[in-house]
C-alpha positions as CSV (number, residue, x, y, z in Angstrom):
1,M,0.0,0.0,0.0
2,A,2.8,2.4,1.0
3,E,4.7,1.5,-2.2
4,G,1.7,2.3,-4.3
5,D,1.3,5.7,-2.4
6,N,5.0,6.5,-3.1
7,K,4.6,5.7,-6.8
8,S,1.5,7.9,-7.0
9,A,3.3,10.7,-5.1
10,N,6.4,10.4,-7.4
11,L,4.2,10.4,-10.5
12,L,2.3,13.5,-9.2
13,A,5.6,15.3,-8.5
14,Q,6.9,14.4,-12.0
15,E,3.7,15.6,-13.7
16,T,3.7,18.8,-11.7
17,A,7.4,19.5,-12.6
18,Q,6.5,18.9,-16.3
19,L,3.6,21.3,-16.1
20,E,5.8,23.9,-14.3
21,E,8.3,23.7,-17.2
22,Q,5.6,24.1,-19.8
23,L,4.0,27.1,-18.1
24,Q,7.3,28.8,-17.0
25,G,6.8,31.7,-19.5
26,W,3.3,32.3,-18.0
27,G,4.5,32.2,-14.4
28,E,4.0,35.9,-13.6
29,V,0.6,36.0,-15.3
30,I,-0.6,32.9,-13.5
31,L,0.4,34.3,-10.1
32,A,-1.4,37.6,-10.9
33,G,-4.5,35.7,-12.0
34,D,-4.3,33.5,-8.9
35,Q,-4.3,36.5,-6.6
36,F,-7.3,38.0,-8.6
37,L,-9.3,34.7,-8.5
38,R,-8.6,34.2,-4.7
39,W,-9.8,37.7,-3.9
40,E,-6.6,38.9,-2.2
41,K,-8.1,42.4,-2.2
42,P,-11.8,43.2,-1.4
43,W,-12.5,44.9,-4.8
44,F,-11.3,41.9,-6.8
45,P,-14.7,40.0,-7.1
46,G,-16.4,43.2,-8.2
47,A,-13.7,43.8,-10.9
48,L,-13.9,40.2,-12.0
49,M,-17.7,40.3,-12.4
50,G,-17.4,43.7,-14.1
51,I,-14.8,42.5,-16.7
52,T,-16.9,39.3,-17.3
53,T,-20.1,41.3,-17.8
54,V,-18.4,43.7,-20.2
55,V,-17.0,40.9,-22.3
56,F,-20.4,39.2,-22.5
57,L,-22.2,42.4,-23.3
58,L,-19.7,43.0,-26.1
59,V,-20.4,39.5,-27.5
60,Y,-24.2,40.2,-27.2
61,Y,-23.9,43.5,-28.9
62,L,-21.7,42.3,-31.8
63,D,-23.7,39.0,-32.1
64,P,-21.0,37.1,-34.0
65,S,-21.7,33.9,-35.8
66,V,-20.4,30.6,-34.3
67,L,-17.5,30.5,-36.8
68,T,-16.5,34.1,-36.3
69,G,-16.6,33.7,-32.5
70,L,-14.5,30.5,-32.6
71,S,-12.0,32.1,-35.0
72,C,-11.6,35.2,-32.8
73,T,-11.2,33.1,-29.7
74,V,-8.5,30.9,-31.2
75,M,-6.8,34.1,-32.6
76,I,-6.7,35.7,-29.2
77,L,-5.3,32.5,-27.6
78,C,-2.6,32.3,-30.3
79,L,-1.6,35.9,-29.8
80,A,-1.6,35.4,-26.0
81,D,0.5,32.3,-26.4
82,Y,3.0,34.2,-28.5
83,L,3.1,37.6,-26.7
84,V,2.7,36.7,-23.0
85,P,6.0,34.7,-22.6
86,T,7.8,37.6,-24.3
87,L,6.2,40.6,-22.6
88,A,5.5,39.2,-19.1
89,P,9.1,39.3,-17.9
90,R,9.4,43.0,-19.1
91,I,6.1,44.0,-17.4
92,F,6.4,42.1,-14.1
93,G,10.2,41.9,-13.9
94,S,11.6,38.4,-13.9
95,N,14.4,39.5,-11.4
96,K,11.7,40.0,-8.8
97,W,10.7,36.2,-8.8
98,T,11.0,35.2,-5.1
99,T,11.1,31.8,-3.4
100,E,7.6,32.4,-2.1
101,Q,6.3,33.1,-5.6
102,Q,8.0,29.9,-6.8
103,Q,6.4,27.9,-4.1
104,R,2.9,29.3,-4.9
105,F,3.5,28.6,-8.6
106,H,4.4,25.0,-7.7
107,Q,1.2,24.7,-5.6
108,I,-0.9,26.1,-8.5
109,C,0.6,23.6,-10.9
110,G,0.1,20.8,-8.4
111,S,-3.6,21.8,-8.0
112,L,-4.0,21.8,-11.8
113,V,-2.5,18.3,-12.1
114,K,-4.8,17.0,-9.3
115,T,-7.8,18.6,-11.0
116,Q,-6.9,16.9,-14.3
117,R,-6.5,13.6,-12.4
118,R,-10.0,14.0,-10.8
119,V,-11.6,14.6,-14.2
120,I,-9.9,11.6,-15.7
121,G,-10.9,9.6,-12.6
122,W,-14.6,10.6,-13.0
123,W,-14.4,9.7,-16.8
124,R,-13.0,6.3,-16.0
125,R,-15.7,5.7,-13.3
126,L,-18.4,6.5,-15.8
127,F,-17.0,3.9,-18.2
128,A,-16.6,1.4,-15.4
129,L,-20.3,2.0,-14.5
130,K,-21.1,1.3,-18.2
131,E,-19.3,-2.0,-18.0
132,E,-20.6,-3.1,-14.6
133,K,-24.2,-1.7,-14.6
134,P,-25.2,-0.7,-18.1
135,K,-28.9,0.0,-17.2
136,M,-27.9,2.4,-14.4
137,Y,-25.4,4.0,-16.8
138,V,-28.0,4.6,-19.5
139,L,-30.6,5.9,-17.0
140,S,-28.2,8.2,-15.2
141,V,-26.7,9.6,-18.5
142,I,-30.1,10.0,-20.2
143,S,-31.8,11.7,-17.2
144,S,-28.8,14.1,-16.7
145,L,-28.8,15.0,-20.4
146,V,-32.6,15.6,-20.3
147,V,-32.2,17.9,-17.4
148,V,-29.4,19.8,-19.1
149,A,-31.4,20.0,-22.4
150,W,-34.5,21.4,-20.4
151,I,-32.3,24.0,-18.7
152,G,-30.8,25.0,-22.1
153,Q,-34.3,25.3,-23.5
154,Q,-35.5,27.6,-20.7
155,V,-32.5,29.9,-20.4
156,H,-30.9,31.9,-23.3
157,N,-27.6,30.4,-24.5
158,L,-25.4,33.4,-23.9
159,F,-26.9,34.2,-20.4
160,L,-26.5,30.5,-19.4
161,T,-22.8,30.7,-20.6
162,Y,-22.4,33.9,-18.6
163,L,-23.7,32.3,-15.5
164,I,-21.5,29.2,-15.8
165,V,-18.3,31.3,-16.6
166,S,-19.1,33.7,-13.7
167,F,-19.6,30.8,-11.3
168,L,-16.3,29.1,-12.4
169,L,-14.4,32.4,-12.1
170,L,-15.8,33.1,-8.6
171,L,-15.4,29.5,-7.4
172,P,-11.7,29.8,-6.2
173,G,-12.5,32.9,-4.2
174,L,-15.6,31.4,-2.7
175,S,-13.6,28.3,-1.7
176,Q,-10.7,30.4,-0.4
177,H,-12.9,32.5,1.9
178,G,-14.9,29.5,3.2
179,I,-18.2,30.7,1.7
180,I,-18.9,27.3,-0.1
181,N,-18.2,25.3,3.1
182,K,-20.4,27.6,5.1
183,Y,-23.5,27.3,2.8
184,C,-22.9,23.6,2.2
185,G,-22.8,23.1,5.9
186,M,-26.1,25.1,6.3
187,A,-27.7,23.0,3.5
188,K,-26.6,19.7,5.2
189,R,-28.0,20.9,8.5
190,E,-31.3,21.7,6.9
191,I,-31.5,18.4,5.1
192,N,-30.7,16.6,8.4
193,K,-33.5,18.5,10.2
194,L,-36.0,17.5,7.5
195,L,-34.9,13.9,7.7
196,K,-35.3,13.9,11.5
197,Q,-38.7,15.4,11.2
198,K,-39.8,12.7,8.7
199,E,-38.4,10.0,11.0
200,K,-40.4,11.4,14.0
201,K,-43.6,11.6,11.9
202,S,-43.1,8.0,10.7
203,E,-42.7,6.8,14.3
């Protein structure tokens, strides 16, 4: 068991080191983005929502076709991939890179690798469910897709995308400040109260 844990830890460290090497040119930008997403200053969430809202309002106003939107997005990503590693050291100053920043960058890369592993793990579990319990697999997948399709029918595509993107951008800050744990705990307590009340009534 310990040997398996050591292998897993070594593999995690190796994957993290590889990711650090790949993202080295983006280091300063990733750290700045991390501070922004974790709400290190009280005005960061407002600024984050403001930027997101402006971008989505611009998309709504321009109303580009799917092909135009996809082309523009890929073009922006290509330009960022080319310009950021060149300009970031000049803007942020690579000589200011401290041990603390390096440790934080290592933690971010480790978190990204763990997230990737979780997603792959969920994907594998889904296929394992398909092999072991095909009926349950079909029912769960179909019911989930029906719910998603119904939500997509009720809510405008762009507004739904805006809500999803806003939630994902706010998620690190909500998690960092304990807001998610607080409301999840409240929800669990309410559910437990309801279950206890039902048990009392059934008695």
